[in-house]
PLY file of the C-alpha trace (Angstrom):
ply
format ascii 1.0
element vertex 441
property float x
property float y
property float z
element edge 440
property int vertex1
property int vertex2
end_header
66.65 128.81 139.10
66.43 128.72 135.29
68.89 130.66 133.13
66.22 133.12 132.01
65.19 133.85 135.62
68.84 134.30 136.55
69.40 136.69 133.64
66.34 138.76 134.63
67.45 138.86 138.22
71.00 139.89 137.18
69.61 142.68 135.02
67.50 143.87 137.94
70.50 143.95 140.27
72.70 145.77 137.75
70.01 148.38 137.15
69.37 148.83 140.88
73.09 149.62 141.12
72.80 152.39 138.50
73.92 150.46 135.41
72.42 149.76 132.01
71.74 146.07 131.33
69.96 144.16 128.59
69.47 140.68 127.20
71.61 140.41 124.08
72.46 138.22 121.12
71.07 134.79 120.33
68.55 134.67 123.19
66.89 137.85 121.94
66.81 136.49 118.37
65.25 133.22 119.53
62.66 134.92 121.76
61.53 137.12 118.90
61.29 134.05 116.67
59.19 132.19 119.28
62.03 129.69 119.91
63.38 128.52 123.26
66.84 130.01 123.79
69.64 127.60 124.72
71.27 130.18 126.96
70.87 133.78 128.05
73.53 136.49 127.78
73.52 139.95 129.38
75.32 143.08 128.25
75.94 145.99 130.57
78.00 149.17 130.97
79.23 147.94 134.35
83.01 147.16 134.23
84.07 143.58 135.01
85.25 144.32 138.52
81.88 145.86 139.35
80.06 142.80 138.00
82.20 140.49 140.15
81.52 142.67 143.19
77.79 142.55 142.63
77.70 138.77 142.04
79.68 136.75 144.60
79.02 133.50 142.76
80.83 134.66 139.64
84.10 134.12 137.85
85.88 135.89 135.01
85.87 133.60 131.96
87.30 136.25 129.62
88.73 138.95 131.83
90.45 140.77 128.95
87.12 140.84 127.05
85.02 141.81 130.08
83.07 138.52 130.29
81.91 137.25 133.70
80.08 133.98 134.37
77.42 134.18 137.04
76.02 130.99 138.58
73.07 130.28 140.87
71.31 127.04 141.69
72.63 125.22 138.66
71.86 128.00 136.20
74.50 130.21 134.62
74.51 133.46 132.62
77.37 135.32 130.92
77.42 139.03 131.65
79.68 141.05 129.40
80.68 144.69 129.53
79.84 146.82 126.51
82.97 146.96 124.38
84.45 147.89 121.08
87.19 145.79 119.48
90.56 146.85 118.28
92.40 145.23 115.35
92.11 141.46 114.83
95.49 139.92 114.06
94.87 136.15 114.28
91.49 135.76 112.51
89.85 134.94 115.82
90.17 137.53 118.59
90.79 141.27 118.77
94.27 142.28 119.93
92.65 144.58 122.49
89.22 145.82 123.54
87.89 149.12 124.87
85.09 149.05 127.43
82.20 151.29 126.46
79.17 152.90 128.04
77.16 153.12 124.80
75.27 149.91 123.87
75.44 150.90 120.18
79.25 150.53 120.21
78.85 147.04 121.59
76.39 146.02 118.88
78.47 147.31 115.97
81.33 144.93 116.74
79.09 141.82 116.62
78.74 139.42 113.69
75.22 139.42 112.17
72.30 141.80 112.49
69.98 139.10 113.86
72.47 138.59 116.71
72.89 142.30 117.35
69.60 143.00 119.15
69.27 144.03 122.80
66.11 143.56 124.80
64.84 145.18 127.99
63.05 142.25 129.66
61.10 144.56 131.97
59.19 146.47 129.32
59.96 144.60 126.10
61.77 147.60 124.55
64.14 146.55 121.78
67.42 148.30 121.04
68.03 147.77 117.31
70.90 149.77 115.82
71.49 147.52 112.76
67.95 146.71 111.47
68.13 143.27 112.96
64.42 143.10 113.61
63.70 143.78 109.94
66.17 141.08 108.92
64.41 138.61 111.27
61.14 139.47 109.57
62.79 139.10 106.11
64.43 135.86 107.31
67.85 137.00 106.22
71.33 136.53 107.71
73.23 139.75 107.08
76.68 140.81 108.39
76.83 143.93 110.48
78.62 146.66 108.57
81.16 145.61 105.97
80.80 141.78 105.60
84.32 141.31 104.36
85.68 143.10 107.40
83.52 140.94 109.71
84.84 137.74 108.14
88.44 138.85 108.20
88.11 139.63 111.87
86.90 136.17 112.79
87.15 133.58 110.05
84.77 131.20 111.81
81.95 133.63 110.99
82.09 132.18 107.45
80.72 128.90 108.85
78.49 130.55 111.44
76.59 132.45 108.71
75.79 129.14 107.05
74.82 127.49 110.35
72.36 130.24 111.24
70.84 130.25 107.77
70.41 126.47 107.79
69.16 126.19 111.30
66.64 129.06 111.02
65.58 128.42 107.42
66.86 131.85 106.40
68.63 133.02 103.29
72.00 134.79 103.38
72.09 138.40 102.26
73.59 138.70 98.78
76.47 140.99 99.76
77.24 138.79 102.80
77.25 135.65 100.70
79.42 137.24 98.02
81.98 138.05 100.70
81.82 134.42 101.93
82.53 133.14 98.41
85.44 135.55 97.99
86.97 134.66 101.38
85.98 131.00 101.81
89.61 129.89 101.85
90.13 131.68 105.16
88.24 128.86 106.86
91.37 126.73 106.49
93.15 129.01 108.98
90.62 128.18 111.72
91.46 125.50 114.21
90.11 122.01 113.51
88.27 121.97 116.82
86.30 125.17 116.08
85.45 123.92 112.56
84.44 120.54 113.97
81.96 122.13 116.38
80.33 124.28 113.70
80.01 121.36 111.30
78.49 119.21 114.02
75.94 121.96 114.73
75.05 122.30 111.02
74.46 118.54 110.93
72.41 118.24 114.13
70.52 121.50 114.77
68.15 121.15 111.83
68.62 122.17 108.20
71.58 119.85 107.48
70.74 119.63 103.77
70.49 123.38 103.08
73.56 123.82 105.28
75.65 121.52 103.12
74.24 122.99 99.91
75.40 126.37 101.15
78.79 124.93 102.06
79.05 123.65 98.52
77.98 126.97 96.92
80.32 128.91 99.13
83.42 126.85 98.30
83.95 125.70 101.88
82.75 122.13 101.22
85.79 121.56 98.99
88.00 123.42 101.49
86.98 121.33 104.48
85.59 118.08 103.10
87.03 117.45 99.63
86.14 113.75 100.00
82.46 114.69 100.27
82.71 117.26 97.45
84.01 114.39 95.27
80.61 112.74 95.49
79.17 115.21 93.02
78.59 113.71 89.58
79.38 110.15 90.65
76.61 108.13 88.99
74.86 105.21 90.67
72.89 102.22 89.32
69.42 103.61 88.65
67.66 100.39 89.75
69.00 100.93 93.28
69.35 104.74 93.23
66.73 106.34 91.05
67.31 109.63 92.92
70.63 110.33 91.19
74.33 110.60 91.99
76.05 109.99 95.32
75.92 113.68 96.26
72.14 113.89 95.65
71.67 110.69 97.61
73.67 112.04 100.53
71.76 115.34 100.50
68.45 113.43 100.68
69.76 111.55 103.71
70.76 114.79 105.40
67.32 116.21 104.61
65.69 113.38 106.53
67.79 113.83 109.71
65.69 114.96 112.65
68.01 116.50 115.28
70.21 113.37 115.32
73.24 112.56 117.45
76.52 113.78 115.90
77.50 110.16 115.31
74.36 109.31 113.31
74.63 112.54 111.36
78.23 111.91 110.50
77.36 108.35 109.52
74.72 109.73 107.14
77.15 112.20 105.63
79.98 109.69 105.20
78.35 106.27 104.66
79.08 106.39 100.91
82.26 108.50 101.03
84.18 105.55 99.54
82.17 105.47 96.32
84.00 108.15 94.28
87.32 106.29 94.61
85.80 102.89 93.78
83.54 103.85 90.94
83.89 101.67 87.82
81.72 100.45 85.00
81.88 96.72 84.22
78.63 95.91 82.42
76.98 98.07 85.08
78.14 100.65 87.60
80.03 99.05 90.47
81.57 100.26 93.71
83.59 97.24 94.75
85.29 97.84 98.08
83.53 101.13 98.73
82.72 100.12 102.30
86.31 99.43 103.24
87.45 102.57 101.43
84.71 104.50 103.17
85.82 103.34 106.60
89.38 104.46 105.83
88.31 107.86 104.51
85.80 108.49 107.30
88.37 107.75 109.95
90.84 110.11 108.29
88.32 112.93 107.94
87.11 112.72 111.52
90.67 112.51 112.87
91.57 115.57 110.84
88.65 117.40 112.42
89.67 116.26 115.95
86.59 114.24 116.72
87.04 111.91 119.73
88.40 108.42 119.28
85.10 107.03 120.51
83.09 109.04 118.00
85.40 108.08 115.18
85.07 104.38 116.00
81.26 104.65 116.15
81.09 106.38 112.75
83.51 103.89 111.28
81.23 101.09 112.51
78.18 102.75 110.86
80.06 103.00 107.55
81.44 99.46 107.86
78.03 97.83 108.50
75.61 99.88 106.42
75.60 97.44 103.48
75.01 94.36 105.66
71.26 95.08 105.87
70.76 93.94 102.28
71.60 90.40 103.38
69.56 90.09 106.59
66.88 87.96 104.98
69.56 85.43 103.99
71.73 85.47 107.13
72.15 82.39 109.30
70.41 82.81 112.64
73.73 83.07 114.44
75.02 85.71 112.03
71.82 87.74 112.32
71.86 87.64 116.13
75.47 88.76 116.20
74.55 91.59 113.85
71.56 92.69 115.96
73.66 92.88 119.08
76.28 95.29 117.62
76.97 98.13 120.05
74.70 101.07 119.24
72.57 98.99 116.90
69.72 101.50 116.99
72.00 103.92 115.12
72.78 101.30 112.50
69.09 100.58 112.01
68.17 104.28 111.73
70.90 104.89 109.18
69.60 102.00 107.13
66.08 103.41 107.23
67.30 106.79 106.05
69.47 105.16 103.39
66.44 103.36 102.02
64.18 106.38 102.11
66.81 108.43 100.26
67.09 105.81 97.43
64.75 102.98 96.39
62.30 103.42 99.31
62.09 99.70 100.04
61.89 99.16 103.82
61.31 95.38 103.80
64.63 94.53 105.46
64.21 97.37 107.94
60.85 95.97 108.98
62.25 92.46 109.16
65.00 93.57 111.54
62.48 95.49 113.67
60.32 92.39 114.00
63.37 90.29 114.95
64.35 92.78 117.62
60.79 92.69 119.05
60.69 88.90 119.00
64.13 88.19 120.42
64.80 88.99 124.08
68.29 90.10 125.05
69.15 86.70 126.57
68.61 85.09 123.15
70.81 87.65 121.34
73.65 87.20 123.76
73.05 84.16 126.01
75.57 83.10 128.71
78.35 81.01 127.18
77.79 77.26 127.37
81.55 76.64 127.19
84.47 78.80 128.35
88.18 78.63 127.80
88.57 77.16 131.30
86.17 74.39 130.32
88.27 73.55 127.28
91.47 73.41 129.39
89.72 71.16 131.91
88.66 68.89 129.04
92.30 68.49 128.03
92.66 71.09 125.27
95.86 73.10 125.11
95.35 76.87 124.95
96.21 78.24 121.54
94.95 79.99 118.44
92.12 77.44 117.92
90.47 78.35 121.22
88.62 81.35 119.78
87.50 79.39 116.74
86.11 76.62 118.92
84.36 79.00 121.25
82.89 80.95 118.33
81.64 77.72 116.72
79.98 76.69 119.96
78.30 80.06 120.24
77.05 79.81 116.64
75.46 76.48 117.41
73.99 77.91 120.61
72.55 80.93 118.82
70.99 78.64 116.21
69.44 76.47 118.88
71.52 73.35 118.06
73.17 73.36 121.49
71.30 74.15 124.70
73.38 72.74 127.57
76.98 72.69 128.75
77.23 68.92 128.56
75.88 68.84 124.99
78.25 71.59 124.02
81.32 69.81 125.45
80.32 66.57 123.72
79.92 68.45 120.47
83.39 70.00 120.85
85.00 66.62 121.44
83.33 65.26 118.29
83.97 68.24 116.10
87.46 69.12 117.32
89.18 65.89 118.42
92.18 66.67 120.65
94.60 64.61 118.60
93.67 66.62 115.47
94.39 69.97 117.11
97.81 71.45 116.44
99.81 72.16 119.58
101.06 75.60 120.49
0 1
1 2
2 3
3 4
4 5
5 6
6 7
7 8
8 9
9 10
10 11
11 12
12 13
13 14
14 15
15 16
16 17
17 18
18 19
19 20
20 21
21 22
22 23
23 24
24 25
25 26
26 27
27 28
28 29
29 30
30 31
31 32
32 33
33 34
34 35
35 36
36 37
37 38
38 39
39 40
40 41
41 42
42 43
43 44
44 45
45 46
46 47
47 48
48 49
49 50
50 51
51 52
52 53
53 54
54 55
55 56
56 57
57 58
58 59
59 60
60 61
61 62
62 63
63 64
64 65
65 66
66 67
67 68
68 69
69 70
70 71
71 72
72 73
73 74
74 75
75 76
76 77
77 78
78 79
79 80
80 81
81 82
82 83
83 84
84 85
85 86
86 87
87 88
88 89
89 90
90 91
91 92
92 93
93 94
94 95
95 96
96 97
97 98
98 99
99 100
100 101
101 102
102 103
103 104
104 105
105 106
106 107
107 108
108 109
109 110
110 111
111 112
112 113
113 114
114 115
115 116
116 117
117 118
118 119
119 120
120 121
121 122
122 123
123 124
124 125
125 126
126 127
127 128
128 129
129 130
130 131
131 132
132 133
133 134
134 135
135 136
136 137
137 138
138 139
139 140
140 141
141 142
142 143
143 144
144 145
145 146
146 147
147 148
148 149
149 150
150 151
151 152
152 153
153 154
154 155
155 156
156 157
157 158
158 159
159 160
160 161
161 162
162 163
163 164
164 165
165 166
166 167
167 168
168 169
169 170
170 171
171 172
172 173
173 174
174 175
175 176
176 177
177 178
178 179
179 180
180 181
181 182
182 183
183 184
184 185
185 186
186 187
187 188
188 189
189 190
190 191
191 192
192 193
193 194
194 195
195 196
196 197
197 198
198 199
199 200
200 201
201 202
202 203
203 204
204 205
205 206
206 207
207 208
208 209
209 210
210 211
211 212
212 213
213 214
214 215
215 216
216 217
217 218
218 219
219 220
220 221
221 222
222 223
223 224
224 225
225 226
226 227
227 228
228 229
229 230
230 231
231 232
232 233
233 234
234 235
235 236
236 237
237 238
238 239
239 240
240 241
241 242
242 243
243 244
244 245
245 246
246 247
247 248
248 249
249 250
250 251
251 252
252 253
253 254
254 255
255 256
256 257
257 258
258 259
259 260
260 261
261 262
262 263
263 264
264 265
265 266
266 267
267 268
268 269
269 270
270 271
271 272
272 273
273 274
274 275
275 276
276 277
277 278
278 279
279 280
280 281
281 282
282 283
283 284
284 285
285 286
286 287
287 288
288 289
289 290
290 291
291 292
292 293
293 294
294 295
295 296
296 297
297 298
298 299
299 300
300 301
301 302
302 303
303 304
304 305
305 306
306 307
307 308
308 309
309 310
310 311
311 312
312 313
313 314
314 315
315 316
316 317
317 318
318 319
319 320
320 321
321 322
322 323
323 324
324 325
325 326
326 327
327 328
328 329
329 330
330 331
331 332
332 333
333 334
334 335
335 336
336 337
337 338
338 339
339 340
340 341
341 342
342 343
343 344
344 345
345 346
346 347
347 348
348 349
349 350
350 351
351 352
352 353
353 354
354 355
355 356
356 357
357 358
358 359
359 360
360 361
361 362
362 363
363 364
364 365
365 366
366 367
367 368
368 369
369 370
370 371
371 372
372 373
373 374
374 375
375 376
376 377
377 378
378 379
379 380
380 381
381 382
382 383
383 384
384 385
385 386
386 387
387 388
388 389
389 390
390 391
391 392
392 393
393 394
394 395
395 396
396 397
397 398
398 399
399 400
400 401
401 402
402 403
403 404
404 405
405 406
406 407
407 408
408 409
409 410
410 411
411 412
412 413
413 414
414 415
415 416
416 417
417 418
418 419
419 420
420 421
421 422
422 423
423 424
424 425
425 426
426 427
427 428
428 429
429 430
430 431
431 432
432 433
433 434
434 435
435 436
436 437
437 438
438 439
439 440
């Protein structure tokens, strides 16, 4: 059963038991916009214990807030009791809630008008107490009620407003955006994990460029990512970057993202984050060491935002290798093959393509690498070793620091086609690394 079918069935059961029940929130917004909802939520006047009784395959996921999760055949739907919220004391959750029987009371405690619509799936009747339908038609994100009050209640709404505007291609209502600019510093009180998730959504759900432009205009870019804000006004050599400064270049990259993975999106955002600290003019503009500085900064930013160790390492690798593409037409065959077999190389190649399109537009090296990948089967990129450490020991070599250098040199010769058999490789080792010339451990 799909989530939509489960939600409709749940509404039917609730109504058959004498309760009000409607689709609510993001799913209604997306249905009205002709989009496919990611999930379906139901709001009802039934109290939580009644919901649990009606749906045996359910569990309370927010008992104090009246939220029950109903599952069936792999689908799941959240059913929440109408409620009004009492005072917020921590910038995230109300200190207490009151269950209600009036759907209007439930709508008025929500964040934005476009998320405050309720829909009767049986007859298509829309419950709209906050002019949300009009705001959808106007393509506007507007806070319900007093925007400052909404943002003080839950500080993450500051970021959510920007995410919805970016993802949907909407503008933000003037009074709502004025409140965001006044209160932007409250975002620093939100947990790193919640901020991380919203930023990742801004980067990957579509509209990453307008999202980051809004972050900049709101003040939150400097609050959350001062290293990225520092890109503004950092000039670049016009022969390589006719588009403008590092910030403009980064925005152009974000504009070209097409629902990427979080890792690729973060690589696009941070690939040049080391440039502001390494900018200097010596005859021409230079950014010596910006890759190494970028790896350091990117790792620190992502750790601060509580990204996983694996994600951090993948983004660091994207930053560390993004400049290597300029040399692919001059690389030795062994160096090129080692480069092409980097873990997740498709991400490296896509970042390079975006980097080119957001600057000089020259895709020659991108096409060269694509041809190489088509021409070279996997067994040529990483063939079985001709010689192992055990082979070296059997040949009389003493294990030590030189082992890795010898094995790497053998692999280079193998990748370049100079060595093709184990016997030839061992003979080459004996000639190139005579035992009596090797230092002992």
